[in-house]
TORKOL-4160 file (C-alpha; in steps of 0.2 Angstrom, whole numbers, padded with zeros to 4 digits, m for minus):
387
<pt num="1" X="m0034" Y="0120" Z="0035"/>
<pt num="2" X="m0018" Y="0113" Z="0042"/>
<pt num="3" X="m0004" Y="0107" Z="0031"/>
<pt num="4" X="0000" Y="0088" Z="0029"/>
<pt num="5" X="0014" Y="0088" Z="0042"/>
<pt num="6" X="0004" Y="0097" Z="0055"/>
<pt num="7" X="m0011" Y="0085" Z="0053"/>
<pt num="8" X="0001" Y="0070" Z="0055"/>
<pt num="9" X="0006" Y="0077" Z="0072"/>
<pt num="10" X="m0008" Y="0087" Z="0079"/>
<pt num="11" X="m0023" Y="0075" Z="0075"/>
<pt num="12" X="m0027" Y="0068" Z="0092"/>
<pt num="13" X="m0041" Y="0060" Z="0101"/>
<pt num="14" X="m0048" Y="0068" Z="0117"/>
<pt num="15" X="m0036" Y="0069" Z="0131"/>
<pt num="16" X="m0040" Y="0059" Z="0147"/>
<pt num="17" X="m0041" Y="0068" Z="0164"/>
<pt num="18" X="m0022" Y="0066" Z="0165"/>
<pt num="19" X="m0020" Y="0078" Z="0151"/>
<pt num="20" X="m0006" Y="0068" Z="0142"/>
<pt num="21" X="0004" Y="0077" Z="0129"/>
<pt num="22" X="0007" Y="0061" Z="0119"/>
<pt num="23" X="m0008" Y="0049" Z="0116"/>
<pt num="24" X="m0007" Y="0034" Z="0128"/>
<pt num="25" X="m0010" Y="0016" Z="0124"/>
<pt num="26" X="m0027" Y="0009" Z="0127"/>
<pt num="27" X="m0024" Y="m0009" Z="0130"/>
<pt num="28" X="m0041" Y="m0015" Z="0134"/>
<pt num="29" X="m0052" Y="m0027" Z="0125"/>
<pt num="30" X="m0069" Y="m0020" Z="0131"/>
<pt num="31" X="m0077" Y="m0005" Z="0139"/>
<pt num="32" X="m0089" Y="m0002" Z="0153"/>
<pt num="33" X="m0106" Y="0006" Z="0152"/>
<pt num="34" X="m0114" Y="0020" Z="0163"/>
<pt num="35" X="m0130" Y="0010" Z="0166"/>
<pt num="36" X="m0142" Y="m0003" Z="0158"/>
<pt num="37" X="m0149" Y="0010" Z="0145"/>
<pt num="38" X="m0132" Y="0015" Z="0140"/>
<pt num="39" X="m0127" Y="m0003" Z="0137"/>
<pt num="40" X="m0143" Y="m0007" Z="0127"/>
<pt num="41" X="m0142" Y="0009" Z="0116"/>
<pt num="42" X="m0124" Y="0005" Z="0112"/>
<pt num="43" X="m0128" Y="m0012" Z="0105"/>
<pt num="44" X="m0146" Y="m0009" Z="0098"/>
<pt num="45" X="m0144" Y="0009" Z="0091"/>
<pt num="46" X="m0126" Y="0008" Z="0086"/>
<pt num="47" X="m0122" Y="0022" Z="0098"/>
<pt num="48" X="m0106" Y="0031" Z="0093"/>
<pt num="49" X="m0094" Y="0025" Z="0107"/>
<pt num="50" X="m0081" Y="0012" Z="0110"/>
<pt num="51" X="m0089" Y="m0005" Z="0115"/>
<pt num="52" X="m0076" Y="m0018" Z="0110"/>
<pt num="53" X="m0059" Y="m0016" Z="0103"/>
<pt num="54" X="m0063" Y="m0028" Z="0088"/>
<pt num="55" X="m0075" Y="m0014" Z="0083"/>
<pt num="56" X="m0065" Y="0002" Z="0088"/>
<pt num="57" X="m0052" Y="0008" Z="0100"/>
<pt num="58" X="m0045" Y="0025" Z="0104"/>
<pt num="59" X="m0029" Y="0021" Z="0096"/>
<pt num="60" X="m0036" Y="0013" Z="0080"/>
<pt num="61" X="m0048" Y="0028" Z="0079"/>
<pt num="62" X="m0033" Y="0040" Z="0080"/>
<pt num="63" X="m0024" Y="0031" Z="0067"/>
<pt num="64" X="m0039" Y="0030" Z="0055"/>
<pt num="65" X="m0042" Y="0049" Z="0058"/>
<pt num="66" X="m0025" Y="0054" Z="0053"/>
<pt num="67" X="m0025" Y="0043" Z="0037"/>
<pt num="68" X="m0042" Y="0050" Z="0032"/>
<pt num="69" X="m0035" Y="0068" Z="0034"/>
<pt num="70" X="m0020" Y="0064" Z="0024"/>
<pt num="71" X="m0030" Y="0055" Z="0010"/>
<pt num="72" X="m0045" Y="0067" Z="0010"/>
<pt num="73" X="m0056" Y="0052" Z="0014"/>
<pt num="74" X="m0072" Y="0052" Z="0023"/>
<pt num="75" X="m0070" Y="0037" Z="0034"/>
<pt num="76" X="m0059" Y="0022" Z="0036"/>
<pt num="77" X="m0056" Y="0005" Z="0045"/>
<pt num="78" X="m0039" Y="m0002" Z="0051"/>
<pt num="79" X="m0034" Y="m0020" Z="0049"/>
<pt num="80" X="m0021" Y="m0032" Z="0056"/>
<pt num="81" X="m0011" Y="m0032" Z="0040"/>
<pt num="82" X="m0011" Y="m0025" Z="0022"/>
<pt num="83" X="m0018" Y="m0041" Z="0015"/>
<pt num="84" X="m0032" Y="m0041" Z="0028"/>
<pt num="85" X="m0037" Y="m0024" Z="0022"/>
<pt num="86" X="m0037" Y="m0030" Z="0003"/>
<pt num="87" X="m0046" Y="m0046" Z="0006"/>
<pt num="88" X="m0059" Y="m0038" Z="0018"/>
<pt num="89" X="m0062" Y="m0024" Z="0006"/>
<pt num="90" X="m0066" Y="m0035" Z="m0008"/>
<pt num="91" X="m0076" Y="m0047" Z="0003"/>
<pt num="92" X="m0087" Y="m0034" Z="0010"/>
<pt num="93" X="m0091" Y="m0026" Z="m0007"/>
<pt num="94" X="m0093" Y="m0041" Z="m0019"/>
<pt num="95" X="m0106" Y="m0054" Z="m0021"/>
<pt num="96" X="m0106" Y="m0071" Z="m0029"/>
<pt num="97" X="m0106" Y="m0068" Z="m0048"/>
<pt num="98" X="m0097" Y="m0051" Z="m0047"/>
<pt num="99" X="m0082" Y="m0047" Z="m0058"/>
<pt num="100" X="m0066" Y="m0038" Z="m0054"/>
<pt num="101" X="m0056" Y="m0029" Z="m0067"/>
<pt num="102" X="m0038" Y="m0028" Z="m0061"/>
<pt num="103" X="m0021" Y="m0021" Z="m0066"/>
<pt num="104" X="m0010" Y="m0036" Z="m0071"/>
<pt num="105" X="0004" Y="m0029" Z="m0060"/>
<pt num="106" X="m0002" Y="m0031" Z="m0042"/>
<pt num="107" X="0006" Y="m0039" Z="m0027"/>
<pt num="108" X="0008" Y="m0058" Z="m0027"/>
<pt num="109" X="m0004" Y="m0062" Z="m0013"/>
<pt num="110" X="m0017" Y="m0051" Z="m0021"/>
<pt num="111" X="m0014" Y="m0061" Z="m0037"/>
<pt num="112" X="m0016" Y="m0077" Z="m0027"/>
<pt num="113" X="m0032" Y="m0071" Z="m0020"/>
<pt num="114" X="m0039" Y="m0068" Z="m0037"/>
<pt num="115" X="m0034" Y="m0086" Z="m0043"/>
<pt num="116" X="m0037" Y="m0097" Z="m0028"/>
<pt num="117" X="m0050" Y="m0089" Z="m0016"/>
<pt num="118" X="m0062" Y="m0079" Z="m0026"/>
<pt num="119" X="m0066" Y="m0092" Z="m0039"/>
<pt num="120" X="m0073" Y="m0103" Z="m0025"/>
<pt num="121" X="m0087" Y="m0089" Z="m0023"/>
<pt num="122" X="m0090" Y="m0087" Z="m0041"/>
<pt num="123" X="m0080" Y="m0070" Z="m0042"/>
<pt num="124" X="m0069" Y="m0069" Z="m0057"/>
<pt num="125" X="m0055" Y="m0057" Z="m0062"/>
<pt num="126" X="m0049" Y="m0050" Z="m0079"/>
<pt num="127" X="m0033" Y="m0040" Z="m0081"/>
<pt num="128" X="m0028" Y="m0025" Z="m0090"/>
<pt num="129" X="m0010" Y="m0021" Z="m0095"/>
<pt num="130" X="m0002" Y="m0005" Z="m0087"/>
<pt num="131" X="0004" Y="0000" Z="m0103"/>
<pt num="132" X="m0012" Y="m0002" Z="m0113"/>
<pt num="133" X="m0025" Y="0008" Z="m0103"/>
<pt num="134" X="m0036" Y="0010" Z="m0119"/>
<pt num="135" X="m0040" Y="m0008" Z="m0117"/>
<pt num="136" X="m0049" Y="m0006" Z="m0100"/>
<pt num="137" X="m0066" Y="m0001" Z="m0106"/>
<pt num="138" X="m0066" Y="m0016" Z="m0118"/>
<pt num="139" X="m0064" Y="m0028" Z="m0103"/>
<pt num="140" X="m0078" Y="m0021" Z="m0093"/>
<pt num="141" X="m0092" Y="m0034" Z="m0091"/>
<pt num="142" X="m0111" Y="m0032" Z="m0086"/>
<pt num="143" X="m0106" Y="m0039" Z="m0069"/>
<pt num="144" X="m0090" Y="m0029" Z="m0066"/>
<pt num="145" X="m0091" Y="m0021" Z="m0050"/>
<pt num="146" X="m0073" Y="m0015" Z="m0045"/>
<pt num="147" X="m0058" Y="m0008" Z="m0054"/>
<pt num="148" X="m0042" Y="m0012" Z="m0044"/>
<pt num="149" X="m0025" Y="m0005" Z="m0047"/>
<pt num="150" X="m0008" Y="m0001" Z="m0039"/>
<pt num="151" X="0002" Y="0014" Z="m0043"/>
<pt num="152" X="0017" Y="0013" Z="m0043"/>
<pt num="153" X="0015" Y="m0005" Z="m0046"/>
<pt num="154" X="0024" Y="m0019" Z="m0036"/>
<pt num="155" X="0037" Y="m0023" Z="m0041"/>
<pt num="156" X="0040" Y="m0015" Z="m0058"/>
<pt num="157" X="0036" Y="0003" Z="m0052"/>
<pt num="158" X="0025" Y="0006" Z="m0067"/>
<pt num="159" X="0013" Y="0021" Z="m0066"/>
<pt num="160" X="m0005" Y="0021" Z="m0070"/>
<pt num="161" X="m0015" Y="0036" Z="m0074"/>
<pt num="162" X="m0027" Y="0037" Z="m0059"/>
<pt num="163" X="m0037" Y="0051" Z="m0066"/>
<pt num="164" X="m0041" Y="0041" Z="m0082"/>
<pt num="165" X="m0046" Y="0026" Z="m0071"/>
<pt num="166" X="m0057" Y="0038" Z="m0061"/>
<pt num="167" X="m0066" Y="0044" Z="m0076"/>
<pt num="168" X="m0069" Y="0026" Z="m0082"/>
<pt num="169" X="m0075" Y="0020" Z="m0065"/>
<pt num="170" X="m0087" Y="0035" Z="m0064"/>
<pt num="171" X="m0094" Y="0033" Z="m0082"/>
<pt num="172" X="m0098" Y="0014" Z="m0079"/>
<pt num="173" X="m0103" Y="0017" Z="m0061"/>
<pt num="174" X="m0089" Y="0005" Z="m0054"/>
<pt num="175" X="m0079" Y="0006" Z="m0038"/>
<pt num="176" X="m0061" Y="0011" Z="m0040"/>
<pt num="177" X="m0050" Y="0005" Z="m0027"/>
<pt num="178" X="m0031" Y="0010" Z="m0027"/>
<pt num="179" X="m0017" Y="0002" Z="m0017"/>
<pt num="180" X="m0007" Y="0017" Z="m0012"/>
<pt num="181" X="0006" Y="0008" Z="m0002"/>
<pt num="182" X="0022" Y="0012" Z="m0013"/>
<pt num="183" X="0018" Y="0031" Z="m0013"/>
<pt num="184" X="0010" Y="0034" Z="0004"/>
<pt num="185" X="m0002" Y="0048" Z="0007"/>
<pt num="186" X="0012" Y="0060" Z="0008"/>
<pt num="187" X="0017" Y="0058" Z="m0011"/>
<pt num="188" X="0000" Y="0054" Z="m0018"/>
<pt num="189" X="m0019" Y="0055" Z="m0014"/>
<pt num="190" X="m0028" Y="0044" Z="m0026"/>
<pt num="191" X="m0045" Y="0051" Z="m0020"/>
<pt num="192" X="m0041" Y="0067" Z="m0028"/>
<pt num="193" X="m0040" Y="0058" Z="m0045"/>
<pt num="194" X="m0056" Y="0049" Z="m0043"/>
<pt num="195" X="m0053" Y="0034" Z="m0032"/>
<pt num="196" X="m0067" Y="0028" Z="m0021"/>
<pt num="197" X="m0056" Y="0019" Z="m0009"/>
<pt num="198" X="m0038" Y="0019" Z="m0005"/>
<pt num="199" X="m0029" Y="0004" Z="0003"/>
<pt num="200" X="m0012" Y="0004" Z="0012"/>
<pt num="201" X="m0001" Y="m0010" Z="0019"/>
<pt num="202" X="0004" Y="0001" Z="0034"/>
<pt num="203" X="0018" Y="m0012" Z="0037"/>
<pt num="204" X="0028" Y="m0004" Z="0024"/>
<pt num="205" X="0033" Y="0015" Z="0024"/>
<pt num="206" X="0019" Y="0020" Z="0036"/>
<pt num="207" X="0028" Y="0010" Z="0050"/>
<pt num="208" X="0044" Y="0013" Z="0041"/>
<pt num="209" X="0055" Y="0003" Z="0053"/>
<pt num="210" X="0050" Y="m0015" Z="0051"/>
<pt num="211" X="0042" Y="m0017" Z="0068"/>
<pt num="212" X="0023" Y="m0020" Z="0066"/>
<pt num="213" X="0010" Y="m0027" Z="0054"/>
<pt num="214" X="m0005" Y="m0016" Z="0049"/>
<pt num="215" X="m0017" Y="m0011" Z="0035"/>
<pt num="216" X="m0030" Y="0002" Z="0032"/>
<pt num="217" X="m0044" Y="0006" Z="0019"/>
<pt num="218" X="m0051" Y="0024" Z="0018"/>
<pt num="219" X="m0063" Y="0032" Z="0007"/>
<pt num="220" X="m0082" Y="0035" Z="0004"/>
<pt num="221" X="m0092" Y="0034" Z="0020"/>
<pt num="222" X="m0105" Y="0022" Z="0013"/>
<pt num="223" X="m0092" Y="0010" Z="0006"/>
<pt num="224" X="m0083" Y="0010" Z="0023"/>
<pt num="225" X="m0099" Y="0007" Z="0032"/>
<pt num="226" X="m0100" Y="m0010" Z="0023"/>
<pt num="227" X="m0082" Y="m0014" Z="0026"/>
<pt num="228" X="m0084" Y="m0010" Z="0044"/>
<pt num="229" X="m0099" Y="m0021" Z="0046"/>
<pt num="230" X="m0090" Y="m0035" Z="0038"/>
<pt num="231" X="m0074" Y="m0033" Z="0048"/>
<pt num="232" X="m0084" Y="m0031" Z="0064"/>
<pt num="233" X="m0091" Y="m0048" Z="0062"/>
<pt num="234" X="m0076" Y="m0057" Z="0055"/>
<pt num="235" X="m0062" Y="m0050" Z="0066"/>
<pt num="236" X="m0047" Y="m0044" Z="0056"/>
<pt num="237" X="m0045" Y="m0028" Z="0066"/>
<pt num="238" X="m0029" Y="m0019" Z="0070"/>
<pt num="239" X="m0022" Y="m0021" Z="0087"/>
<pt num="240" X="m0022" Y="m0006" Z="0099"/>
<pt num="241" X="m0003" Y="m0007" Z="0101"/>
<pt num="242" X="0001" Y="m0008" Z="0082"/>
<pt num="243" X="m0011" Y="0007" Z="0079"/>
<pt num="244" X="m0002" Y="0017" Z="0092"/>
<pt num="245" X="0015" Y="0013" Z="0084"/>
<pt num="246" X="0008" Y="0017" Z="0067"/>
<pt num="247" X="0000" Y="0033" Z="0073"/>
<pt num="248" X="0017" Y="0039" Z="0080"/>
<pt num="249" X="0026" Y="0034" Z="0064"/>
<pt num="250" X="0014" Y="0045" Z="0054"/>
<pt num="251" X="0021" Y="0060" Z="0064"/>
<pt num="252" X="0038" Y="0059" Z="0055"/>
<pt num="253" X="0032" Y="0051" Z="0038"/>
<pt num="254" X="0035" Y="0067" Z="0028"/>
<pt num="255" X="0053" Y="0068" Z="0035"/>
<pt num="256" X="0057" Y="0050" Z="0032"/>
<pt num="257" X="0049" Y="0049" Z="0015"/>
<pt num="258" X="0058" Y="0064" Z="0009"/>
<pt num="259" X="0075" Y="0056" Z="0013"/>
<pt num="260" X="0069" Y="0039" Z="0006"/>
<pt num="261" X="0065" Y="0047" Z="m0011"/>
<pt num="262" X="0082" Y="0057" Z="m0011"/>
<pt num="263" X="0092" Y="0042" Z="m0008"/>
<pt num="264" X="0082" Y="0031" Z="m0021"/>
<pt num="265" X="0085" Y="0044" Z="m0034"/>
<pt num="266" X="0103" Y="0044" Z="m0031"/>
<pt num="267" X="0103" Y="0025" Z="m0032"/>
<pt num="268" X="0093" Y="0024" Z="m0048"/>
<pt num="269" X="0105" Y="0037" Z="m0056"/>
<pt num="270" X="0120" Y="0026" Z="m0051"/>
<pt num="271" X="0112" Y="0010" Z="m0058"/>
<pt num="272" X="0107" Y="0019" Z="m0074"/>
<pt num="273" X="0125" Y="0022" Z="m0077"/>
<pt num="274" X="0132" Y="0005" Z="m0073"/>
<pt num="275" X="0138" Y="m0006" Z="m0087"/>
<pt num="276" X="0131" Y="m0022" Z="m0080"/>
<pt num="277" X="0113" Y="m0015" Z="m0078"/>
<pt num="278" X="0101" Y="m0018" Z="m0093"/>
<pt num="279" X="0088" Y="m0006" Z="m0087"/>
<pt num="280" X="0082" Y="0004" Z="m0072"/>
<pt num="281" X="0064" Y="0009" Z="m0068"/>
<pt num="282" X="0061" Y="0023" Z="m0056"/>
<pt num="283" X="0047" Y="0035" Z="m0058"/>
<pt num="284" X="0057" Y="0051" Z="m0056"/>
<pt num="285" X="0070" Y="0046" Z="m0069"/>
<pt num="286" X="0068" Y="0054" Z="m0085"/>
<pt num="287" X="0070" Y="0037" Z="m0094"/>
<pt num="288" X="0055" Y="0030" Z="m0085"/>
<pt num="289" X="0041" Y="0027" Z="m0098"/>
<pt num="290" X="0028" Y="0036" Z="m0087"/>
<pt num="291" X="0039" Y="0050" Z="m0080"/>
<pt num="292" X="0028" Y="0064" Z="m0084"/>
<pt num="293" X="0013" Y="0055" Z="m0077"/>
<pt num="294" X="0023" Y="0051" Z="m0061"/>
<pt num="295" X="0027" Y="0070" Z="m0059"/>
<pt num="296" X="0008" Y="0074" Z="m0062"/>
<pt num="297" X="0002" Y="0062" Z="m0048"/>
<pt num="298" X="0016" Y="0061" Z="m0036"/>
<pt num="299" X="0026" Y="0073" Z="m0026"/>
<pt num="300" X="0042" Y="0063" Z="m0027"/>
<pt num="301" X="0047" Y="0046" Z="m0034"/>
<pt num="302" X="0045" Y="0035" Z="m0019"/>
<pt num="303" X="0058" Y="0023" Z="m0012"/>
<pt num="304" X="0058" Y="0008" Z="m0024"/>
<pt num="305" X="0069" Y="0005" Z="m0038"/>
<pt num="306" X="0068" Y="m0009" Z="m0050"/>
<pt num="307" X="0082" Y="m0015" Z="m0062"/>
<pt num="308" X="0088" Y="m0029" Z="m0073"/>
<pt num="309" X="0105" Y="m0036" Z="m0072"/>
<pt num="310" X="0113" Y="m0041" Z="m0088"/>
<pt num="311" X="0115" Y="m0060" Z="m0087"/>
<pt num="312" X="0097" Y="m0065" Z="m0081"/>
<pt num="313" X="0093" Y="m0076" Z="m0067"/>
<pt num="314" X="0111" Y="m0082" Z="m0064"/>
<pt num="315" X="0118" Y="m0065" Z="m0063"/>
<pt num="316" X="0104" Y="m0060" Z="m0052"/>
<pt num="317" X="0108" Y="m0074" Z="m0040"/>
<pt num="318" X="0127" Y="m0069" Z="m0040"/>
<pt num="319" X="0123" Y="m0051" Z="m0036"/>
<pt num="320" X="0111" Y="m0056" Z="m0022"/>
<pt num="321" X="0124" Y="m0068" Z="m0014"/>
<pt num="322" X="0137" Y="m0054" Z="m0015"/>
<pt num="323" X="0127" Y="m0041" Z="m0005"/>
<pt num="324" X="0136" Y="m0037" Z="0012"/>
<pt num="325" X="0128" Y="m0022" Z="0020"/>
<pt num="326" X="0110" Y="m0022" Z="0013"/>
<pt num="327" X="0096" Y="m0034" Z="0018"/>
<pt num="328" X="0089" Y="m0049" Z="0008"/>
<pt num="329" X="0071" Y="m0048" Z="0013"/>
<pt num="330" X="0054" Y="m0049" Z="0005"/>
<pt num="331" X="0048" Y="m0033" Z="0015"/>
<pt num="332" X="0050" Y="m0015" Z="0009"/>
<pt num="333" X="0048" Y="0003" Z="0016"/>
<pt num="334" X="0060" Y="0000" Z="0031"/>
<pt num="335" X="0074" Y="0011" Z="0037"/>
<pt num="336" X="0086" Y="m0003" Z="0031"/>
<pt num="337" X="0088" Y="m0005" Z="0012"/>
<pt num="338" X="0081" Y="m0021" Z="0006"/>
<pt num="339" X="0085" Y="m0031" Z="m0010"/>
<pt num="340" X="0073" Y="m0043" Z="m0017"/>
<pt num="341" X="0072" Y="m0055" Z="m0032"/>
<pt num="342" X="0053" Y="m0055" Z="m0035"/>
<pt num="343" X="0052" Y="m0069" Z="m0048"/>
<pt num="344" X="0058" Y="m0081" Z="m0034"/>
<pt num="345" X="0050" Y="m0073" Z="m0019"/>
<pt num="346" X="0035" Y="m0062" Z="m0019"/>
<pt num="347" X="0029" Y="m0067" Z="m0036"/>
<pt num="348" X="0035" Y="m0085" Z="m0036"/>
<pt num="349" X="0018" Y="m0093" Z="m0037"/>
<pt num="350" X="0014" Y="m0084" Z="m0053"/>
<pt num="351" X="0017" Y="m0093" Z="m0070"/>
<pt num="352" X="0031" Y="m0086" Z="m0081"/>
<pt num="353" X="0018" Y="m0079" Z="m0092"/>
<pt num="354" X="0009" Y="m0070" Z="m0078"/>
<pt num="355" X="0026" Y="m0063" Z="m0072"/>
<pt num="356" X="0029" Y="m0056" Z="m0089"/>
<pt num="357" X="0012" Y="m0048" Z="m0090"/>
<pt num="358" X="0016" Y="m0040" Z="m0073"/>
<pt num="359" X="0032" Y="m0033" Z="m0080"/>
<pt num="360" X="0043" Y="m0045" Z="m0070"/>
<pt num="361" X="0058" Y="m0051" Z="m0079"/>
<pt num="362" X="0068" Y="m0066" Z="m0073"/>
<pt num="363" X="0083" Y="m0056" Z="m0068"/>
<pt num="364" X="0073" Y="m0041" Z="m0061"/>
<pt num="365" X="0079" Y="m0035" Z="m0044"/>
<pt num="366" X="0068" Y="m0023" Z="m0033"/>
<pt num="367" X="0077" Y="m0012" Z="m0021"/>
<pt num="368" X="0068" Y="m0004" Z="m0007"/>
<pt num="369" X="0080" Y="0011" Z="m0003"/>
<pt num="370" X="0082" Y="0014" Z="0015"/>
<pt num="371" X="0089" Y="0028" Z="0026"/>
<pt num="372" X="0107" Y="0024" Z="0027"/>
<pt num="373" X="0119" Y="0036" Z="0019"/>
<pt num="374" X="0117" Y="0035" Z="0000"/>
<pt num="375" X="0136" Y="0033" Z="m0002"/>
<pt num="376" X="0135" Y="0017" Z="0008"/>
<pt num="377" X="0120" Y="0010" Z="m0001"/>
<pt num="378" X="0128" Y="0013" Z="m0018"/>
<pt num="379" X="0145" Y="0006" Z="m0012"/>
<pt num="380" X="0137" Y="m0011" Z="m0007"/>
<pt num="381" X="0127" Y="m0011" Z="m0024"/>
<pt num="382" X="0143" Y="m0007" Z="m0033"/>
<pt num="383" X="0154" Y="m0021" Z="m0025"/>
<pt num="384" X="0140" Y="m0034" Z="m0028"/>
<pt num="385" X="0140" Y="m0030" Z="m0046"/>
<pt num="386" X="0158" Y="m0034" Z="m0048"/>
<pt num="387" X="0156" Y="m0052" Z="m0054"/>
């Protein structure tokens, strides 16, 4: 079997009669049929072929196939955004009266979905703390159907024990869903630790250049079939153009992420030494509370660094306003280094108590470390801390 980098480059749909070396764009909304029987069978018997690009398209199929190979997944479906993937996955698998057991530290929009959308359908959520995994089993209810987690978490970069979660899910016959966005398939494959489904916001490191939106869910074929049928009828499919971009991005994912991680470790080490920084959290720093677990699960530490500036919210604001080179944005995983204040942006809709539960302190800053020269990234951070 080929190595990760080779699969990313050499996984290719069947070439057309033109024998193109690089896969072309298939910008078509629909496909023609050979005759009446071919058309009938394609709809009535779910014949394995392209019918309509809301269902499948050669470009989305190639993207899905690559991610499945990277994640050791049986099948997948690609979505218009990461949150479309999260919502559609839940909506396809849950019924009224079901219960979700989720990590307290998840993306702000996922939290909002738990609080404002699912309760309307009588789907409720309980939360476990990332640093109290022993409490998970006590929170399982008779109607619990899903365990959901991110690792590393957003934005506090905590690490959850995926193997432990996998064992609990298997013991209680629950579906374990892991958001693998921060790690990418290059650094971590949750299915190997027991996950049933893996979700990515491909908008982030998978694209890597801040160009397009995309999402994907991969995993067990029988679960993906339910997600596919839901998505086929509700329409959150990834566009062929975005799929083509993302598939091309995967060809250099390993090279990019290696450099992201190298830069992020240097940034984390610099911040850890700075007198105005209260604490730094980066999985491959020895000071990280789950450092050994991170090394067990991940190839490298990722590109996100979280740190707290001494002085709280006001000091954090002064720091952000002093940034010159780096970008102030709510995105992450770009070639450009991005600085974010989660409490006032991505997690602003949570209460202060909910932010504390998720490990988000008022002055926490999240840095998505990019591909600029590390000396320039550190220089901008250093001058911004001179207040």
